[in-house]
N, CA, C and O atoms as a CHARMM CRD file, in Angstrom:
* protein
*
  140
    1    1 MET  N      0.75500  -1.15200   0.01200 PROA 1      0.00000
    2    1 MET  CA    -0.04300   0.09900   0.04000 PROA 1      0.00000
    3    1 MET  C      0.81400   1.24500   0.10500 PROA 1      0.00000
    4    1 MET  O      0.33000   2.35400   0.32900 PROA 1      0.00000
    5    2 LYS  N      2.11000   1.06900  -0.08100 PROA 2      0.00000
    6    2 LYS  CA     3.06800   2.21600   0.02800 PROA 2      0.00000
    7    2 LYS  C      3.32200   2.70000  -1.42900 PROA 2      0.00000
    8    2 LYS  O      3.74300   1.95400  -2.31200 PROA 2      0.00000
    9    3 ASP  N      3.02700   4.01200  -1.59900 PROA 3      0.00000
   10    3 ASP  CA     3.19800   4.56300  -2.94900 PROA 3      0.00000
   11    3 ASP  C      4.67600   4.51100  -3.45300 PROA 3      0.00000
   12    3 ASP  O      4.98000   4.35700  -4.63600 PROA 3      0.00000
   13    4 THR  N      5.50600   4.64900  -2.48800 PROA 4      0.00000
   14    4 THR  CA     6.91900   4.51700  -2.81600 PROA 4      0.00000
   15    4 THR  C      7.35800   3.21500  -3.37800 PROA 4      0.00000
   16    4 THR  O      8.38000   3.13500  -4.05800 PROA 4      0.00000
   17    5 THR  N      6.59900   2.18500  -3.10500 PROA 5      0.00000
   18    5 THR  CA     6.97200   0.88000  -3.69400 PROA 5      0.00000
   19    5 THR  C      6.43200   0.71100  -5.10400 PROA 5      0.00000
   20    5 THR  O      7.00900   0.00500  -5.93000 PROA 5      0.00000
   21    6 THR  N      5.27300   1.39700  -5.36800 PROA 6      0.00000
   22    6 THR  CA     4.75400   1.30300  -6.60700 PROA 6      0.00000
   23    6 THR  C      4.54100   2.68300  -7.18700 PROA 6      0.00000
   24    6 THR  O      3.46200   3.26800  -7.10200 PROA 6      0.00000
   25    7 PRO  N      5.62100   3.18500  -7.78300 PROA 7      0.00000
   26    7 PRO  CA     5.60000   4.56800  -8.41100 PROA 7      0.00000
   27    7 PRO  C      4.68400   4.55300  -9.58300 PROA 7      0.00000
   28    7 PRO  O      4.02000   5.57000  -9.78400 PROA 7      0.00000
   29    8 LYS  N      4.56000   3.54600 -10.37400 PROA 8      0.00000
   30    8 LYS  CA     3.67000   3.60300 -11.53000 PROA 8      0.00000
   31    8 LYS  C      2.55300   2.54400 -11.25000 PROA 8      0.00000
   32    8 LYS  O      2.70300   1.32300 -11.23900 PROA 8      0.00000
   33    9 LEU  N      1.29800   3.31300 -11.00300 PROA 9      0.00000
   34    9 LEU  CA     0.16000   2.53700 -10.73600 PROA 9      0.00000
   35    9 LEU  C     -0.56600   2.17500 -12.03700 PROA 9      0.00000
   36    9 LEU  O     -0.89000   3.08600 -12.79900 PROA 9      0.00000
   37   10 PRO  N     -0.83600   0.91200 -12.33200 PROA 10     0.00000
   38   10 PRO  CA    -1.52800   0.58600 -13.57600 PROA 10     0.00000
   39   10 PRO  C     -2.95400   1.14200 -13.62100 PROA 10     0.00000
   40   10 PRO  O     -3.44500   1.48400 -14.69700 PROA 10     0.00000
   41   11 LYS  N     -3.63000   1.23800 -12.45800 PROA 11     0.00000
   42   11 LYS  CA    -5.02800   1.68300 -12.35400 PROA 11     0.00000
   43   11 LYS  C     -4.96400   3.18400 -12.78600 PROA 11     0.00000
   44   11 LYS  O     -5.70400   3.60700 -13.67400 PROA 11     0.00000
   45   12 THR  N     -4.05000   3.99200 -12.12800 PROA 12     0.00000
   46   12 THR  CA    -4.12900   5.34000 -12.53800 PROA 12     0.00000
   47   12 THR  C     -3.66100   5.72100 -13.89000 PROA 12     0.00000
   48   12 THR  O     -3.98600   6.78800 -14.41100 PROA 12     0.00000
   49   13 THR  N     -2.84200   4.78300 -14.49500 PROA 13     0.00000
   50   13 THR  CA    -2.50400   5.01500 -15.88500 PROA 13     0.00000
   51   13 THR  C     -3.58000   4.58000 -16.82200 PROA 13     0.00000
   52   13 THR  O     -3.57200   5.04400 -17.96300 PROA 13     0.00000
   53   14 THR  N     -4.50800   3.73300 -16.45600 PROA 14     0.00000
   54   14 THR  CA    -5.70500   3.28600 -17.27100 PROA 14     0.00000
   55   14 THR  C     -6.69300   4.33200 -17.32600 PROA 14     0.00000
   56   14 THR  O     -7.35800   4.52100 -18.34500 PROA 14     0.00000
   57   15 ILE  N     -6.83200   5.07500 -16.19600 PROA 15     0.00000
   58   15 ILE  CA    -7.97100   6.14400 -16.17000 PROA 15     0.00000
   59   15 ILE  C     -7.63300   7.29000 -17.18300 PROA 15     0.00000
   60   15 ILE  O     -8.54600   7.68100 -17.91000 PROA 15     0.00000
   61   16 PRO  N     -6.37600   7.86400 -17.28700 PROA 16     0.00000
   62   16 PRO  CA    -6.12300   8.96300 -18.18100 PROA 16     0.00000
   63   16 PRO  C     -6.11100   8.40700 -19.59700 PROA 16     0.00000
   64   16 PRO  O     -6.60900   9.11100 -20.47400 PROA 16     0.00000
   65   17 ILE  N     -5.64000   7.32100 -19.89200 PROA 17     0.00000
   66   17 ILE  CA    -5.55300   6.78300 -21.26600 PROA 17     0.00000
   67   17 ILE  C     -6.97500   6.62100 -21.79700 PROA 17     0.00000
   68   17 ILE  O     -7.25200   6.98300 -22.94100 PROA 17     0.00000
   69   18 ALA  N     -7.94900   6.03900 -20.91300 PROA 18     0.00000
   70   18 ALA  CA    -9.32100   5.95600 -21.31800 PROA 18     0.00000
   71   18 ALA  C     -9.95200   7.15500 -21.57200 PROA 18     0.00000
   72   18 ALA  O    -10.80000   7.26800 -22.45700 PROA 18     0.00000
   73   19 THR  N     -9.57500   8.12000 -20.81000 PROA 19     0.00000
   74   19 THR  CA   -10.29200   9.47300 -20.94400 PROA 19     0.00000
   75   19 THR  C     -9.81400  10.15000 -22.22100 PROA 19     0.00000
   76   19 THR  O    -10.57200  10.80000 -22.94200 PROA 19     0.00000
   77   20 ILE  N     -8.59600   9.97700 -22.45000 PROA 20     0.00000
   78   20 ILE  CA    -8.04300  10.63900 -23.65700 PROA 20     0.00000
   79   20 ILE  C     -8.43700   9.79400 -24.93000 PROA 20     0.00000
   80   20 ILE  O     -8.44700  10.42100 -25.98900 PROA 20     0.00000
   81   21 SER  N     -8.72700   8.59900 -24.96400 PROA 21     0.00000
   82   21 SER  CA    -9.22300   7.95600 -26.10700 PROA 21     0.00000
   83   21 SER  C    -10.68400   7.60400 -25.96600 PROA 21     0.00000
   84   21 SER  O    -11.03200   6.51900 -25.50000 PROA 21     0.00000
   85   22 PRO  N    -11.52800   8.51600 -26.36600 PROA 22     0.00000
   86   22 PRO  CA   -13.04700   8.34700 -26.23600 PROA 22     0.00000
   87   22 PRO  C    -13.60500   7.45400 -27.24200 PROA 22     0.00000
   88   22 PRO  O    -14.78100   7.10200 -27.14700 PROA 22     0.00000
   89   23 THR  N    -12.71500   6.97800 -28.39100 PROA 23     0.00000
   90   23 THR  CA   -13.06100   6.14400 -29.46800 PROA 23     0.00000
   91   23 THR  C    -13.30600   4.78300 -28.92100 PROA 23     0.00000
   92   23 THR  O    -14.06800   4.01700 -29.51100 PROA 23     0.00000
   93   24 THR  N    -12.69500   4.44100 -27.81900 PROA 24     0.00000
   94   24 THR  CA   -12.74800   3.02200 -27.16200 PROA 24     0.00000
   95   24 THR  C    -14.27200   3.01000 -26.61300 PROA 24     0.00000
   96   24 THR  O    -14.94500   4.01700 -26.39200 PROA 24     0.00000
   97   25 LYS  N    -14.64700   1.76900 -26.45300 PROA 25     0.00000
   98   25 LYS  CA   -15.96800   1.62200 -25.89400 PROA 25     0.00000
   99   25 LYS  C    -16.09600   2.00800 -24.51600 PROA 25     0.00000
  100   25 LYS  O    -15.19300   1.67600 -23.74800 PROA 25     0.00000
  101   26 PRO  N    -17.15000   2.70500 -24.05300 PROA 26     0.00000
  102   26 PRO  CA   -17.29800   3.16000 -22.74300 PROA 26     0.00000
  103   26 PRO  C    -17.33100   2.02400 -21.68900 PROA 26     0.00000
  104   26 PRO  O    -16.93900   2.29200 -20.55300 PROA 26     0.00000
  105   27 SER  N    -17.75400   0.81800 -21.96900 PROA 27     0.00000
  106   27 SER  CA   -17.81600  -0.23300 -21.11500 PROA 27     0.00000
  107   27 SER  C    -16.49400  -0.74800 -20.76300 PROA 27     0.00000
  108   27 SER  O    -16.22600  -1.11600 -19.61900 PROA 27     0.00000
  109   28 THR  N    -15.57200  -0.78100 -21.84300 PROA 28     0.00000
  110   28 THR  CA   -14.20600  -1.13100 -21.56600 PROA 28     0.00000
  111   28 THR  C    -13.37000  -0.16100 -20.75100 PROA 28     0.00000
  112   28 THR  O    -12.37400  -0.50800 -20.11600 PROA 28     0.00000
  113   29 THR  N    -13.86000   1.12700 -20.81300 PROA 29     0.00000
  114   29 THR  CA   -13.14100   2.25400 -20.07100 PROA 29     0.00000
  115   29 THR  C    -13.45000   2.10600 -18.61300 PROA 29     0.00000
  116   29 THR  O    -12.55000   2.22900 -17.78200 PROA 29     0.00000
  117   30 MET  N    -14.70800   1.84200 -18.26300 PROA 30     0.00000
  118   30 MET  CA   -15.17600   1.80500 -16.99900 PROA 30     0.00000
  119   30 MET  C    -14.61000   0.58000 -16.13600 PROA 30     0.00000
  120   30 MET  O    -14.34500   0.60800 -14.93400 PROA 30     0.00000
  121   31 LEU  N    -14.49000  -0.44700 -16.97300 PROA 31     0.00000
  122   31 LEU  CA   -13.91100  -1.78800 -16.32800 PROA 31     0.00000
  123   31 LEU  C    -12.60100  -1.55700 -15.51700 PROA 31     0.00000
  124   31 LEU  O    -12.51500  -1.82900 -14.32000 PROA 31     0.00000
  125   32 PRO  N    -11.56300  -1.02100 -16.27600 PROA 32     0.00000
  126   32 PRO  CA   -10.30400  -0.84400 -15.64200 PROA 32     0.00000
  127   32 PRO  C    -10.41100   0.14300 -14.50400 PROA 32     0.00000
  128   32 PRO  O     -9.70500  -0.01900 -13.50900 PROA 32     0.00000
  129   33 ILE  N    -11.14800   1.03100 -14.58200 PROA 33     0.00000
  130   33 ILE  CA   -11.32000   2.11300 -13.58200 PROA 33     0.00000
  131   33 ILE  C    -11.92900   1.61900 -12.32500 PROA 33     0.00000
  132   33 ILE  O    -11.58300   2.09200 -11.24200 PROA 33     0.00000
  133   34 GLN  N    -12.81500   0.69600 -12.42200 PROA 34     0.00000
  134   34 GLN  CA   -13.47900   0.11700 -11.25600 PROA 34     0.00000
  135   34 GLN  C    -12.53400  -0.76700 -10.52300 PROA 34     0.00000
  136   34 GLN  O    -12.51100  -0.87700  -9.29700 PROA 34     0.00000
  137   35 LYS  N    -11.66000  -1.46600 -11.46500 PROA 35     0.00000
  138   35 LYS  CA   -10.75800  -2.47700 -10.68700 PROA 35     0.00000
  139   35 LYS  C     -9.83700  -1.65500  -9.71400 PROA 35     0.00000
  140   35 LYS  O     -9.03100  -2.23700  -8.98800 PROA 35     0.00000
């Protein structure tokens, strides 16, 4: 749970990418964000 151990969070990375690419299906975008 330490941020120092995981500098790059896959969840946080998926959120911006999904928002930047609206072309992708909304269902697929919400799935990674919820995880």
